[in-house]
matplotlib code that plots the C-alpha trace (Angstrom):
import matplotlib.pyplot as plt

x = [24.3, 20.7, 18.1, 14.7, 12.2, 9.1, 6.4, 3.0, 1.1, 3.1, 6.6, 8.0, 6.7, 8.5, 8.9, 11.4, 12.9, 13.5, 16.0, 18.2, 17.9, 18.6, 21.6, 23.3, 21.8, 19.4, 16.0, 13.2, 10.0, 8.1, 4.4, 2.9, -0.6, -1.2, -4.6, -2.7, -0.5, -2.6, -2.8, 0.9, 2.5, 2.7, 6.4, 7.4, 9.0, 7.4, 10.4, 12.0, 14.3, 12.7, 11.5, 8.1, 7.1, 3.4, 2.6, 0.3, -1.9, -3.9, -2.4, -3.3, -1.6, -1.7, 0.6, 4.0, 6.0, 4.5, 5.2, 8.9, 9.1, 7.7, 10.1, 13.0, 11.9, 11.6, 15.0, 16.6, 14.9, 16.6, 19.8, 19.3, 22.3, 19.8, 16.1, 14.3, 10.9, 9.5, 6.2, 5.4, 3.2, 6.1, 9.0, 9.1, 8.8, 11.4, 13.8, 13.3, 13.8, 17.1, 18.3, 17.3, 19.3, 22.3, 21.9, 22.0, 18.8, 17.0, 17.2, 14.1, 13.9, 14.6, 12.0, 9.4, 10.1, 9.6, 6.4, 4.7, 3.8, 3.7, 7.1, 8.4, 7.0, 8.6, 12.0, 11.9, 10.9, 13.7, 16.2, 15.2, 12.8, 10.0, 7.1, 3.4, 1.1, 0.5, -0.9, -2.1, -5.9, -8.5, -11.7, -13.2, -12.4, -8.7, -9.0, -10.7, -7.9, -5.3, -7.5, -7.8, -4.0, -3.3, -3.1, -4.8, -5.1, -6.9, -5.8, -4.8, -6.2, -4.3, -3.7, -0.4, 0.4, -1.1, 0.4, 0.0, -1.9, -4.9, -7.1, -5.7, -8.5, -8.7, -10.7, -11.3, -14.2, -14.9, -18.3, -16.5, -14.3, -16.4, -17.3, -13.8, -12.1, -14.4, -13.6, -9.9, -9.8, -11.6, -8.5, -6.9, -9.1, -8.1, -5.2, -6.3, -3.4, -2.1, -1.0, -2.2, -5.6, -6.2, -6.1, -4.1, -4.6, -2.7, -3.7, -1.3, -1.6, -1.3, 1.7, 0.6, 3.2, 4.1, 6.1, 7.1, 10.9, 11.4, 10.6, 11.0, 8.9, 5.1, 2.6, 4.5, 3.2, 4.5, 5.9, 9.0, 10.5, 14.1, 14.9, 18.0, 19.9, 21.1, 24.3, 25.5, 23.8, 25.0, 22.3, 23.1, 20.5, 20.3, 17.4, 14.8, 11.3, 9.0, 5.3, 2.5, -0.4, -2.5, -6.0, -8.0, -7.7, -4.5, -4.3, -1.0, -1.4, 1.9, 5.7, 8.4, 12.2, 14.6, 13.8, 13.1, 14.3, 17.1, 20.5, 20.2, 16.7, 18.1, 20.7, 18.0, 16.0, 18.9, 20.1, 16.6, 16.2, 19.6, 18.8, 15.4, 16.7, 19.5, 16.8, 15.2, 18.4, 18.1, 21.0, 20.9, 17.8, 16.3, 14.6, 11.8, 11.5, 8.5, 9.0, 6.7, 8.1, 7.4, 7.0, 10.0, 12.4, 12.5, 11.0, 9.3, 9.1, 5.8, 6.9, 9.9, 9.7, 12.4, 11.9, 11.7, 8.5, 5.9, 4.4, 7.1, 9.0, 12.1, 12.3, 11.9, 14.5, 17.0, 16.4, 16.7, 19.7, 21.6, 21.2, 20.3, 18.4, 17.5, 21.0, 22.6, 20.5, 21.4, 25.1, 24.8, 23.0, 25.3, 28.8, 30.2, 33.2, 31.3, 31.9, 29.0, 27.2, 28.0, 25.5, 23.4, 25.0, 22.8, 23.0, 21.2, 21.0, 20.8, 20.9, 19.7, 16.1, 13.1, 10.4, 7.0, 4.5, 0.9, -2.4, -5.8, -8.7, -12.5, -13.0, -10.8, -13.4, -16.7, -16.7, -20.3, -21.5, -25.0, -24.7, -21.9, -20.4, -19.3, -15.8, -15.9, -12.4, -10.9, -10.8, -9.0, -6.3, -3.5, -0.9, -2.4, -1.6, 2.1, 4.9, 6.7, 9.8, 7.8, 6.4, 4.1, 6.2, 3.5, -0.3, -2.9, -6.5, -9.5, -11.7, -14.6, -17.6, -15.5, -17.6, -15.9, -16.1, -18.0, -16.7, -13.5, -9.9, -9.2, -5.5, -6.1, -8.9, -7.1, -8.9, -5.8, -2.1, 0.9, 4.7, 6.2, 9.7, 11.1, 14.2, 13.5, 11.7, 9.8, 8.3, 7.4, 5.8, 3.7, 2.6, 1.6, -0.4, -2.2, -3.2, -4.3, -6.3, -7.4, -8.7, -12.3, -14.3, -16.1, -19.8, -21.7, -25.5, -26.7, -23.3, -24.9, -25.3, -28.1]
y = [-20.3, -20.0, -17.7, -16.8, -15.9, -14.0, -15.2, -13.8, -12.6, -10.7, -11.1, -13.8, -17.3, -19.7, -22.2, -19.7, -18.1, -21.2, -23.0, -19.9, -19.5, -23.3, -23.1, -20.9, -21.8, -23.6, -21.9, -21.5, -20.0, -18.0, -17.5, -14.7, -15.4, -19.1, -18.5, -17.4, -20.4, -22.6, -19.7, -19.0, -22.4, -23.9, -24.4, -25.0, -28.4, -30.9, -33.2, -31.4, -29.3, -26.2, -25.7, -24.0, -22.1, -21.3, -18.5, -19.6, -16.5, -14.7, -11.3, -8.0, -8.1, -4.3, -4.1, -3.6, -3.9, -7.3, -8.3, -7.3, -9.3, -12.4, -12.2, -11.7, -14.8, -16.9, -15.8, -16.7, -20.1, -21.0, -19.0, -17.0, -15.2, -13.1, -12.3, -11.2, -10.9, -10.6, -9.4, -5.7, -6.3, -7.3, -5.1, -2.7, -5.1, -7.4, -4.5, -3.5, -7.1, -7.3, -4.1, -5.5, -8.7, -6.8, -8.2, -6.5, -5.3, -2.5, -0.3, 0.5, 4.1, 3.4, 0.6, 2.9, 5.6, 2.9, 1.6, 4.9, 6.7, 10.1, 9.7, 8.5, 11.7, 13.9, 12.2, 12.5, 16.2, 16.9, 15.2, 17.6, 15.5, 17.2, 16.5, 16.2, 18.1, 15.7, 15.7, 13.4, 13.4, 12.7, 13.5, 14.6, 18.3, 17.4, 15.6, 18.7, 20.9, 18.8, 18.7, 22.5, 22.8, 20.3, 20.6, 18.5, 14.7, 14.7, 13.5, 10.0, 8.8, 5.9, 4.0, 5.2, 1.6, -0.1, -2.6, -4.0, -0.8, -1.9, 1.1, 3.6, 5.7, 8.8, 11.9, 14.4, 16.3, 17.6, 15.9, 12.5, 13.0, 11.4, 8.3, 7.8, 8.3, 5.6, 3.2, 3.8, 3.4, 0.0, -1.1, -1.8, -4.9, -6.4, -8.5, -8.4, -6.0, -6.3, -2.7, 0.7, 0.3, 4.0, 3.4, 6.5, 8.0, 10.1, 12.3, 13.4, 15.0, 12.6, 12.4, 12.1, 10.0, 9.9, 7.3, 9.5, 9.5, 6.6, 3.6, 2.6, -0.6, 0.1, -1.1, -0.4, 1.7, 4.8, 3.1, 1.1, -0.7, -1.0, -4.2, -3.8, -4.3, -1.9, -3.1, -1.0, 2.0, 1.7, 1.0, -1.5, -1.6, -5.1, -5.0, -2.8, -4.2, -2.6, -2.4, -2.9, -0.4, -0.9, -2.2, 0.9, 2.6, 1.3, -2.5, -3.8, -6.5, -7.4, -6.9, -7.6, -8.1, -7.1, -3.5, -2.0, 1.5, 3.0, 3.2, 6.9, 6.4, 3.6, 6.0, 8.4, 5.6, 4.1, 7.5, 8.4, 5.1, 5.4, 8.9, 7.8, 4.9, 7.1, 9.5, 6.8, 6.0, 2.2, 0.0, -3.6, -5.0, -5.8, -2.9, -2.3, 1.2, 2.2, 5.2, 7.2, 8.2, 11.9, 13.9, 16.2, 13.3, 13.0, 10.3, 10.7, 8.3, 6.5, 4.3, 2.6, -0.8, -2.1, -5.6, -7.5, -7.4, -10.1, -12.2, -13.8, -10.5, -11.7, -14.9, -13.1, -10.5, -13.2, -14.9, -11.8, -10.2, -13.3, -12.3, -14.2, -11.6, -13.7, -15.2, -11.7, -10.5, -13.4, -12.9, -9.2, -10.0, -12.7, -12.2, -8.7, -9.8, -11.4, -9.8, -7.6, -8.4, -5.9, -3.1, -3.0, -1.0, 0.5, -1.5, -1.6, -5.4, -6.9, -10.4, -13.4, -14.7, -12.4, -13.1, -11.7, -12.0, -11.6, -11.4, -11.2, -9.4, -9.7, -5.9, -6.0, -8.2, -7.2, -3.6, -3.5, -6.8, -6.3, -9.3, -11.5, -13.7, -17.3, -17.8, -20.5, -20.0, -17.9, -18.6, -19.2, -21.1, -18.6, -21.1, -20.8, -17.0, -17.0, -16.7, -19.9, -18.8, -18.1, -20.7, -20.4, -21.8, -21.6, -21.1, -20.8, -19.9, -19.7, -22.7, -22.7, -21.5, -19.0, -15.9, -12.9, -10.0, -6.9, -4.2, -3.2, -3.8, -6.2, -6.7, -9.8, -11.1, -12.0, -14.6, -16.1, -15.6, -16.9, -16.7, -16.6, -16.9, -16.4, -15.8, -12.1, -9.2, -8.5, -12.0, -11.9, -8.4, -9.6, -12.7, -10.8, -8.3, -11.0, -12.9, -9.8, -8.3, -11.3, -13.7, -13.4, -14.8, -18.0, -17.4, -20.6, -20.6, -19.5, -17.9, -15.1, -15.9, -14.7]
z = [23.2, 24.3, 22.9, 24.3, 21.5, 22.7, 20.3, 19.3, 16.3, 13.6, 12.2, 10.0, 10.5, 12.9, 10.0, 8.6, 11.6, 13.8, 11.5, 11.5, 15.3, 15.8, 13.6, 16.2, 19.5, 21.7, 21.4, 24.0, 22.8, 25.4, 24.6, 26.7, 25.3, 25.1, 23.6, 20.4, 20.3, 18.0, 15.4, 15.4, 16.1, 12.6, 11.8, 15.4, 15.6, 18.1, 18.3, 21.3, 19.2, 20.6, 24.2, 24.5, 27.6, 27.7, 30.2, 32.9, 32.4, 35.1, 34.6, 32.9, 29.5, 29.5, 32.5, 30.8, 34.0, 34.6, 31.0, 31.4, 34.7, 33.0, 30.1, 32.4, 34.4, 31.3, 30.1, 33.5, 33.5, 30.2, 31.0, 27.8, 26.2, 24.1, 24.1, 21.0, 19.4, 15.9, 17.2, 17.3, 20.3, 22.5, 21.1, 24.0, 26.9, 25.2, 24.9, 28.5, 29.6, 27.7, 29.4, 32.8, 32.0, 30.8, 27.3, 23.9, 22.4, 20.7, 23.8, 25.8, 24.7, 21.1, 21.0, 22.5, 19.9, 17.2, 18.8, 19.7, 16.5, 18.3, 19.8, 16.4, 14.7, 17.4, 17.0, 13.2, 13.4, 15.8, 13.4, 10.6, 8.6, 6.7, 9.0, 8.4, 10.6, 13.6, 17.1, 19.8, 19.7, 22.4, 20.5, 17.2, 17.8, 17.8, 14.5, 13.0, 14.3, 12.5, 9.4, 9.3, 9.6, 6.8, 3.0, 0.4, 0.9, 4.2, 7.6, 8.7, 12.1, 13.6, 16.9, 18.4, 19.3, 16.2, 13.9, 10.3, 9.2, 11.3, 12.4, 10.0, 8.6, 6.4, 7.3, 4.5, 6.0, 9.5, 9.7, 9.4, 12.4, 15.1, 13.1, 11.7, 15.1, 16.7, 13.8, 14.1, 17.9, 17.4, 15.5, 18.9, 19.1, 15.8, 17.1, 20.8, 21.3, 24.8, 25.0, 26.0, 27.7, 27.1, 23.3, 22.5, 19.1, 16.6, 13.6, 10.9, 7.5, 4.6, 2.4, -1.2, -3.1, -6.8, -8.6, -11.5, -11.9, -9.4, -11.6, -15.2, -14.6, -14.5, -11.9, -8.7, -5.8, -4.1, -1.0, -0.5, 2.6, 3.7, 5.7, 7.8, 11.0, 13.7, 15.4, 18.4, 16.9, 13.3, 10.7, 8.0, 5.1, 3.7, 1.2, -0.4, -0.9, -3.5, -2.6, -5.1, -5.0, -1.9, -1.6, -0.9, 1.4, 3.1, 3.0, 1.8, -0.8, -2.4, -1.8, -4.4, -4.0, -5.3, -5.9, -9.3, -8.2, -10.2, -8.5, -7.9, -6.4, -4.2, -2.8, -1.8, -0.2, 1.7, 3.0, 4.2, 6.0, 7.7, 9.0, 10.1, 12.1, 13.6, 14.8, 17.0, 19.0, 18.5, 19.6, 18.3, 16.5, 13.1, 11.4, 8.9, 7.5, 5.4, 3.0, 0.8, -2.7, -3.4, -6.6, -5.7, -5.7, -1.9, 0.2, 3.5, 6.5, 7.0, 9.9, 11.4, 13.3, 15.6, 14.3, 11.0, 8.9, 8.9, 6.1, 4.0, 3.4, 5.3, 3.3, -0.1, 0.9, 1.9, -1.4, -3.5, -1.7, -0.5, 3.2, 6.3, 8.2, 11.2, 11.5, 11.2, 14.1, 16.3, 15.5, 16.4, 19.7, 20.9, 19.4, 19.4, 17.4, 14.6, 11.2, 10.1, 6.9, 4.1, 3.7, 0.6, -2.3, -5.0, -8.3, -11.6, -11.5, -8.1, -9.4, -7.5, -7.2, -7.6, -5.1, -4.0, -1.2, -2.4, -0.3, -1.9, -0.3, -1.0, -1.5, -4.6, -6.2, -4.7, -3.4, -2.1, -0.7, 0.8, 3.1, 4.5, 1.8, 2.0, 0.4, -2.3, -3.9, -6.6, -10.4, -12.6, -10.5, -9.8, -11.1, -14.5, -14.6, -13.7, -16.2, -17.2, -15.2, -12.0, -9.5, -6.6, -3.8, -1.1, -1.3, 1.4, 1.3, 3.6, 3.9, 1.6, 3.5, 5.5, 6.2, 4.6, 7.0, 5.8, 8.1, 9.8, 8.8, 6.0, 6.8, 9.1, 6.8, 3.5, 1.4, -0.2, 0.2, -1.7, -2.1, -5.6, -6.9, -10.4, -12.4, -13.0, -11.4, -14.7, -14.6, -11.0, -11.3, -14.3, -12.5, -9.3, -11.4, -13.4, -10.2, -8.5, -11.3, -13.4, -10.7, -9.4, -6.6, -7.4, -6.5, -5.9, -5.8, -2.3, -1.4, 0.6, 4.3, 6.5]

ax = plt.figure().add_subplot(projection="3d")
ax.plot(x, y, z, "-o")
ax.set_aspect("equal")
plt.show()
């Protein structure tokens, strides 16, 4: 078996995905943006176990037809039996390439509905989901129109082809519309996104979540994620990821597995995720469904991705639920007779290892920095704040002296990140909360930069 992996920013790290891919096939990694290779290559073996194809460049990355052609060419060069990507940026051209090659994949139409937030909203509304007020927008007046038609909570403005919550902004008053729209549209530059030169935008009324009745454990946010797999059009949920309260306004800080939802709440979440995935018409791919927990006992769809999530969520979900998300996906793409993994069943005690991904951001510590700030570490050491039954498996932080950005989206600009594991969800939740709320930025003399 041979697999072509289209690789770029986003998705789980190669250090975790490549062993699962290599266990089943030879792997060729095609890199359409060689300029991003140094930032994304850690974990790719340099011993010849994986072939790396760096694109020669010299083409317009916004030309999707050319992107498809190049992926098809790379797949033919390595005689690939499957092509896949974990990067949101390349989900649609990879799906189109698979169709052109006669291989299994998400389906081009389904991948586009997952990628384009306007098409996603239209598909969900057609499937009978309770819908926010939403519209494609071209200017501030369009934002104001959506705002007038919406209830309390304001309106979210977002890039239709965004990723990782970058560019999402809240408009609560009409006089903010022009400024906020400009800020949101600038989100297209955060990852150098090679899509949609027109920078198409969407506005939608905001769902106001409420965790009352959903959790007995305190400190969790009003959003959950369902990690799963679609196999020939059938959705298999494989894990539920709880989300800690976000860094205002919309930056995700921590994810915890397994879920602390009650079994009845899990059934509602899993049924909603299944219906949402069905609405997009996906064929065979990994999925990541984000849901908002509502006060009336229902949950609403925030977004659906036709690929697995980034950070270390795949790893923590595998550890908590005993799955092999990457391996299951490869089996589904390459072997139609392979037994499917069992779908997740609601349970009071999931068992297994509890795990969490935690990112720390400067704004949680210093809300109003008058000048750029040089990062000098956090204190006390996070390891001193975790429960005895919890360990920090991986820790990474910015180099001391790194200039903390003062404007724009925080999501790409974490100051420290870590992956934790423990014997119980209680212990992991306590540890995450202590690290997040009891650490502080170390402020050396002369930290402000001119």
